[in-house]
C-alpha positions as CSV (number, residue, x, y, z in Angstrom):
1,M,-8.8,-61.8,41.4
2,K,-9.3,-63.8,38.4
3,I,-13.0,-64.1,39.2
4,L,-13.5,-60.5,39.0
5,R,-12.0,-60.1,35.9
6,I,-14.1,-62.8,34.3
7,V,-17.3,-61.4,35.7
8,V,-16.1,-57.3,34.7
9,I,-15.4,-58.6,31.0
10,G,-18.5,-60.7,30.8
11,L,-20.3,-57.6,32.0
12,I,-18.8,-55.5,28.9
13,V,-19.3,-58.4,26.4
14,V,-23.1,-58.3,27.5
15,T,-23.9,-55.0,27.6
16,A,-21.8,-54.5,24.0
17,I,-23.8,-56.9,23.0
18,G,-27.5,-55.0,24.5
19,V,-26.5,-51.7,22.6
20,V,-25.6,-53.3,19.1
21,F,-29.0,-54.8,19.2
22,F,-31.0,-52.0,20.5
23,S,-29.3,-49.9,18.0
24,F,-30.0,-52.5,15.4
25,Y,-33.8,-53.6,16.1
26,S,-35.0,-49.5,17.2
27,R,-33.1,-47.9,14.0
28,T,-35.7,-45.0,13.1
29,E,-34.8,-44.6,9.2
30,K,-35.4,-40.2,8.2
31,Y,-36.2,-38.6,5.3
32,G,-36.6,-35.3,4.2
33,L,-37.4,-32.8,6.6
34,E,-37.5,-33.5,10.1
35,I,-40.7,-34.3,11.6
36,I,-42.1,-31.5,14.0
37,N,-45.1,-32.0,15.5
38,R,-45.7,-35.1,16.8
39,Q,-49.3,-34.6,17.6
40,I,-51.3,-37.4,15.5
41,T,-54.4,-37.0,13.5
42,A,-56.5,-39.2,12.9
43,V,-56.7,-40.6,9.1
44,K,-60.2,-41.1,9.6
45,D,-60.4,-37.9,10.3
46,I,-59.3,-36.4,7.5
47,L,-61.3,-38.8,5.3
48,A,-64.3,-38.1,7.2
49,D,-64.3,-34.0,6.7
50,P,-61.4,-33.4,3.7
51,K,-62.0,-29.7,3.7
52,A,-61.4,-29.1,7.3
53,F,-57.8,-29.6,7.2
54,E,-57.0,-28.9,3.5
55,G,-53.8,-26.7,3.4
56,K,-53.2,-27.3,6.9
57,P,-50.0,-29.3,8.4
58,V,-50.7,-33.1,10.0
59,T,-49.0,-36.1,11.2
60,I,-50.4,-39.3,10.8
61,E,-49.2,-42.8,11.6
62,G,-49.8,-46.4,10.2
63,K,-48.1,-48.7,7.6
64,I,-47.0,-48.7,4.4
65,A,-49.5,-50.7,2.5
66,S,-48.0,-49.9,-1.0
67,E,-45.9,-47.8,-2.7
68,C,-44.5,-46.8,-6.2
69,S,-41.2,-48.4,-7.4
70,T,-39.1,-45.3,-7.4
71,G,-40.9,-44.3,-3.4
72,C,-42.0,-40.9,-4.4
73,W,-45.8,-42.2,-3.3
74,F,-47.1,-44.9,-1.1
75,Y,-50.3,-45.6,0.5
76,V,-50.9,-45.2,4.3
77,K,-53.0,-48.3,6.2
78,V,-54.4,-47.4,9.3
79,G,-55.6,-50.2,11.6
80,S,-56.8,-53.5,10.8
81,G,-59.9,-52.7,8.2
82,N,-58.4,-50.8,4.4
83,L,-58.6,-47.5,5.7
84,T,-55.9,-45.7,3.2
85,I,-54.5,-42.2,2.7
86,Y,-52.6,-41.6,-0.3
87,V,-49.0,-39.7,0.9
88,D,-46.8,-37.9,-2.1
89,T,-43.4,-36.7,-1.1
90,G,-42.0,-36.4,-5.4
91,N,-42.8,-32.7,-4.8
92,S,-40.4,-32.6,-1.3
93,G,-38.2,-33.5,-3.4
94,F,-37.3,-37.2,-1.4
95,A,-37.9,-40.7,-2.1
96,I,-38.1,-43.3,0.3
97,P,-36.7,-47.3,-0.3
98,Q,-39.0,-50.0,-0.4
99,K,-40.4,-50.4,3.0
100,A,-44.2,-51.9,2.6
101,G,-45.3,-53.0,5.8
102,K,-43.0,-51.1,8.2
103,K,-44.4,-48.6,10.4
104,I,-44.7,-45.4,9.2
105,L,-44.8,-41.6,10.8
106,V,-45.7,-38.5,8.1
107,E,-45.7,-35.2,8.6
108,G,-47.0,-33.0,5.5
109,K,-50.1,-30.7,4.5
110,V,-53.6,-32.5,3.3
111,I,-54.3,-31.8,-0.3
112,I,-57.4,-32.0,-2.1
113,K,-57.3,-33.9,-5.6
114,K,-60.6,-35.2,-7.5
115,T,-59.6,-38.2,-6.2
116,G,-60.1,-37.8,-2.5
117,P,-57.6,-36.4,0.0
118,M,-53.9,-36.6,0.4
119,I,-50.8,-35.7,1.9
120,Q,-48.3,-33.2,0.5
121,A,-45.3,-35.2,2.4
122,K,-42.0,-32.6,3.9
123,G,-40.5,-35.2,6.6
124,V,-41.2,-39.0,7.0
125,E,-40.0,-42.0,9.9
126,I,-39.7,-45.4,9.1
127,K,-39.6,-47.7,11.9
């Protein structure tokens, strides 16, 4: 009976540690509106033919390459090269904390500025 109690308590402790570990390391931070469209648009496609995407909703993923100190804009880097796209959150009423190097998922609309295409974000998830 004593061994059974030790085994049960051990299983409870291991399960609790697992739950805490999983929730800590799999946490996704969400900003702005909830991301609905999970179909990823390749950044290289947006940069290659911006007019085809202008005004359209897209979802992109990559890593935060750099960002402003207040979190109202950032660059998303894709892959191992220098492929980046500018993302603005300022007009959407939210900002993100400093998270350079973290994986990011962005849903927004493609806008073409004088400097090139950019994403006006409506929702962001950082992992």
